[in-house]
C-alpha positions in Angstrom: 67.8 -26.8 21.1 65.0 -28.7 20.8 62.1 -28.1 18.5 59.7 -27.3 20.4 61.9 -23.9 22.0 62.4 -22.9 17.9 58.6 -22.6 17.1 57.9 -19.4 18.8 54.8 -18.5 21.4 51.7 -17.7 18.8 49.0 -16.0 20.9 45.4 -17.7 20.6 43.2 -15.8 19.3 39.2 -16.3 19.4 36.6 -15.1 21.4 36.3 -15.6 25.6 33.1 -16.8 27.4 32.8 -13.3 28.9 32.9 -12.1 25.2 30.5 -14.5 23.8 28.3 -13.5 26.6 28.7 -9.8 26.0 27.5 -10.3 22.3 24.4 -12.6 23.2 23.2 -9.9 25.6 23.6 -7.3 22.9 22.1 -9.0 19.9 19.2 -10.6 21.8 18.2 -7.1 23.6 18.5 -5.4 20.3 16.2 -8.8 18.1 14.0 -7.6 21.3 13.8 -4.5 20.7 13.4 -5.0 17.2 10.1 -7.3 17.7 8.8 -4.9 20.7 8.5 -2.2 17.9 8.0 -3.5 14.9 4.4 -3.3 15.3 4.2 0.3 15.8 6.0 1.5 12.8 4.1 -0.8 10.5 0.7 1.0 12.1 2.6 4.1 11.1 3.5 3.2 8.1 0.0 1.9 7.0 -1.4 5.1 8.6 1.3 7.1 6.4 -0.1 5.2 3.2 -3.6 5.5 4.4 -3.7 8.8 4.3 -1.3 9.2 1.2 -4.1 7.5 -1.3 -6.0 9.6 -0.1 -5.0 12.7 -1.1 -3.7 10.9 -4.7 -7.3 9.8 -5.2 -8.4 12.9 -4.8 -5.9 15.7 -5.1 -7.8 18.8 -4.4 -11.0 17.3 -2.0 -13.8 20.0 -1.6 -14.8 19.7 2.1 -12.7 18.4 5.3 -15.6 16.1 6.2 -14.9 14.4 2.6 -11.3 14.2 3.3 -12.1 12.4 6.8 -14.7 9.8 5.5 -12.2 8.8 2.7 -9.7 8.1 5.4 -12.1 6.4 7.9 -13.2 4.1 4.7 -9.4 3.2 3.6 -8.9 2.7 7.4 -11.7 -0.3 6.9 -10.5 -1.7 3.7 -6.7 -2.3 5.7 -8.6 -4.0 8.4 -6.8 -2.0 10.9 -8.0 -0.9 14.1 -5.3 0.2 16.1 -5.4 3.0 13.3 -5.7 6.7 13.7 -9.2 7.9 13.0 -10.5 10.1 10.6 -11.6 12.9 13.4 -7.6 12.7 14.6 -6.3 14.0 11.3 -4.7 17.2 10.8 -6.3 19.0 7.9 -5.6 22.8 7.3 -6.4 24.7 3.8 -3.6 25.5 2.0 -3.7 27.5 -1.1 -6.8 26.1 -3.3 -6.3 22.5 -1.3 -5.6 21.2 1.9 -2.9 19.8 3.8 -3.7 16.6 6.0 -1.2 15.3 8.3 -1.1 13.2 11.3 0.6 13.3 15.1 0.4 10.5 17.9 2.6 9.3 20.5 2.4 5.4 21.1 4.3 3.6 23.6 5.9 0.0 24.0 6.1 -1.9 26.1 9.7 -3.2 26.8 9.8 -5.7 30.1 7.5 -4.7 32.5 7.8 -1.5 34.0 9.8 0.1 31.0 8.3 1.6 28.1 9.5 3.3 25.1 7.9 6.3 24.1 7.7 6.8 20.0 6.3 10.1 18.3 4.8 10.0 15.0 4.8 12.9 12.6 3.4 13.1 9.3 2.4 15.4 6.8 1.1 14.6 2.8 3.3 16.2 0.6 1.0 18.8 -1.2 0.0 18.0 -5.3 
């Protein structure tokens, strides 16, 4: 009996070339998606923060135009021209104050004819 035949055959472990290519495409596609969507999400978070700041600064604003102008001032402070305008806010009377929110759609181009549609909606909590 030779020493080679007494050692049990071991199965090789690891990733094949096709497996590695599959994971590279999957991770690359996920990274591309994240990089394309990030500016849209950042714009939404900035807009949401501006609405919250306006409502925190004056929890019981007197008029709808006062809310819209306060939002536009906050928009100017944020240096964001992509953000919605004060005229795009959804403002409705709620009890002794106002409920402020917004809703908009954003299209993100992934690759030439393919777009991702994201629908954003937010309503500031009433105080």
